C-alpha positions as CSV (number, residue, x, y, z in Angstrom):
1,M,0.1,0.1,-0.1
2,P,1.6,3.1,-1.1
3,I,2.1,6.2,1.6
4,N,-1.2,8.1,2.4
5,K,-1.1,11.8,1.6
6,T,-3.3,14.2,3.1
7,E,-2.4,18.0,2.7
8,F,-2.3,19.6,6.6
9,A,-5.3,22.7,5.4
10,E,-7.5,18.7,4.6
11,L,-6.8,17.5,8.4
12,E,-7.4,20.5,9.7
13,Q,-10.9,20.5,8.5
14,K,-11.4,17.3,9.3
15,I,-10.9,18.4,12.8
16,S,-12.6,21.1,12.7
17,K,-15.4,19.5,11.5
18,T,-15.5,16.2,14.1
19,G,-14.2,18.2,17.1
20,K,-11.6,15.1,17.2
21,S,-7.4,15.5,17.7
22,A,-5.4,14.5,15.1
23,L,-3.8,11.7,16.2
24,H,-7.3,10.5,16.8
25,L,-8.2,10.8,12.9
26,L,-4.6,10.0,11.6
27,A,-4.8,6.4,14.2
28,P,-8.4,4.9,13.6
29,E,-7.3,1.4,14.2
30,I,-6.1,-0.8,17.7
31,G,-3.6,-3.2,16.5
32,K,-1.7,-1.3,14.3
33,A,1.5,1.7,14.3
34,Y,0.8,4.4,12.2
35,V,3.8,6.5,11.1
36,I,3.2,9.9,10.2
37,S,5.9,12.3,8.0
38,I,4.8,15.8,8.8
39,T,7.0,17.8,5.5
40,R,6.4,21.6,3.7
41,D,7.3,23.2,0.8
42,G,10.9,24.5,0.3
43,C,12.5,22.3,3.1
44,P,15.9,20.1,1.5
45,A,15.5,17.8,4.3
46,C,11.9,16.7,3.3
47,K,13.1,16.2,-0.3
48,K,15.8,13.9,0.8
49,Q,13.6,11.8,3.4
50,K,10.8,11.0,0.3
51,P,12.9,8.2,-1.6
52,K,14.0,6.4,1.9
53,M,10.5,6.7,3.6
54,T,9.1,5.1,0.5
55,E,11.9,2.3,0.4
56,L,11.1,1.7,4.0
57,E,7.7,1.7,3.8
58,K,7.7,-1.0,0.7
59,A,10.4,-3.1,3.2
60,T,7.9,-2.6,5.9
61,M,4.5,-3.1,4.1
62,K,6.5,-6.8,2.8
63,K,7.2,-7.9,6.3
64,H,4.3,-6.4,8.2
65,G,1.8,-6.0,5.4
66,G,-1.1,-3.6,6.5
67,K,-0.2,-3.8,10.5
68,V,1.7,-0.3,9.5
69,V,0.2,2.6,7.8
70,F,2.4,5.1,6.6
71,T,1.2,8.5,5.8
72,Q,2.4,11.8,4.8
73,I,1.2,14.9,6.0
74,H,2.2,17.7,3.6
75,V,2.4,21.3,4.8
76,K,2.6,24.6,2.1
77,Y,4.7,26.9,2.9
78,S,6.6,29.9,1.6
79,A,9.0,32.7,2.8
80,S,6.2,35.6,2.5
81,D,3.1,33.2,4.3
82,N,4.2,30.8,7.1
83,T,1.0,30.4,8.6
84,E,0.0,27.1,7.9
85,S,3.4,26.1,9.0
86,L,2.6,27.8,12.7
87,R,-0.9,26.4,12.6
88,A,0.6,22.8,11.9
89,K,3.2,23.3,14.7
90,D,0.5,23.7,17.4
91,V,-1.5,20.5,16.3
92,F,1.8,18.1,16.1
93,G,3.9,19.9,18.5
94,H,7.1,19.7,16.7
95,Y,9.4,22.2,15.3
96,F,11.4,21.5,13.1
97,Y,10.7,19.3,9.4
98,P,10.8,16.8,8.6
99,T,9.2,15.5,11.6
100,N,7.9,11.9,12.2
101,L,5.5,10.5,14.6
102,I,4.8,6.5,15.3
103,L,1.3,6.3,16.4
104,V,-0.6,3.8,18.1
105,R,-4.0,3.3,19.3
106,T,-5.5,2.2,23.0
107,R,-8.2,1.2,24.4
108,D,-8.8,3.4,27.0
109,R,-6.8,6.7,25.7
110,G,-7.3,6.3,22.0
111,A,-4.4,7.4,19.8
112,I,-1.2,8.1,21.8
113,E,2.1,9.2,20.9
114,Y,4.7,6.6,20.8
115,Y,7.7,8.3,19.1
116,K,8.5,11.3,17.8
117,N,11.7,12.7,16.1
118,A,13.3,15.6,13.5
119,S,14.8,13.7,10.6
120,P,16.1,9.9,12.2
121,S,17.4,8.0,10.6
122,M,15.7,5.3,8.1
123,G,17.3,2.7,10.6
124,E,15.9,4.2,14.0
125,L,12.9,5.0,12.8
126,R,12.4,0.9,11.5
127,K,13.4,0.2,15.0
128,N,10.9,2.0,16.6
129,I,8.2,0.8,14.4
130,E,8.9,-2.7,15.0
131,V,9.1,-1.9,19.0
132,A,5.6,0.5,18.1
133,L,4.1,-2.3,16.5
134,K,4.8,-5.4,19.5
135,V,3.1,-2.4,21.6
136,A,-0.1,-1.9,19.0
137,T,-0.4,-5.5,19.2
138,A,-0.3,-5.8,22.8
139,F,-3.0,-3.1,23.0
140,E,-5.2,-5.2,20.4
141,K,-4.8,-8.2,22.8
142,E,-5.6,-6.2,25.5
143,A,-8.9,-4.9,23.7
144,R,-10.0,-8.7,23.1
């Protein structure tokens, strides 16, 4: 399954319409790990990370199938208008681009942030995906 791509403005609209948090919308099911990549226009590190994320997604899908879901949140940005970037930073509590999150859903606390890092190595991200998937699986068993 390819990486889901979402414009931050679309996510904002869903948050506004539903009253649910971004984490709730991005991690809807127990038993899965959700890898979120927050990128913005004009970000050189984001551009470098995109093909690496595609390769990581392919390898992860081959190993775990649909138990790991990848989503890229794209933030619009220009030197003359950084308002969307500022709003995204308020929603996700990040500062740098790209920022990667791994989310899991719990039965009693909803979606939680398991991991957050700015421009991590793919090895580090891969390792944390594996652990997050074990945690997600444990939450799934607990919810039964």
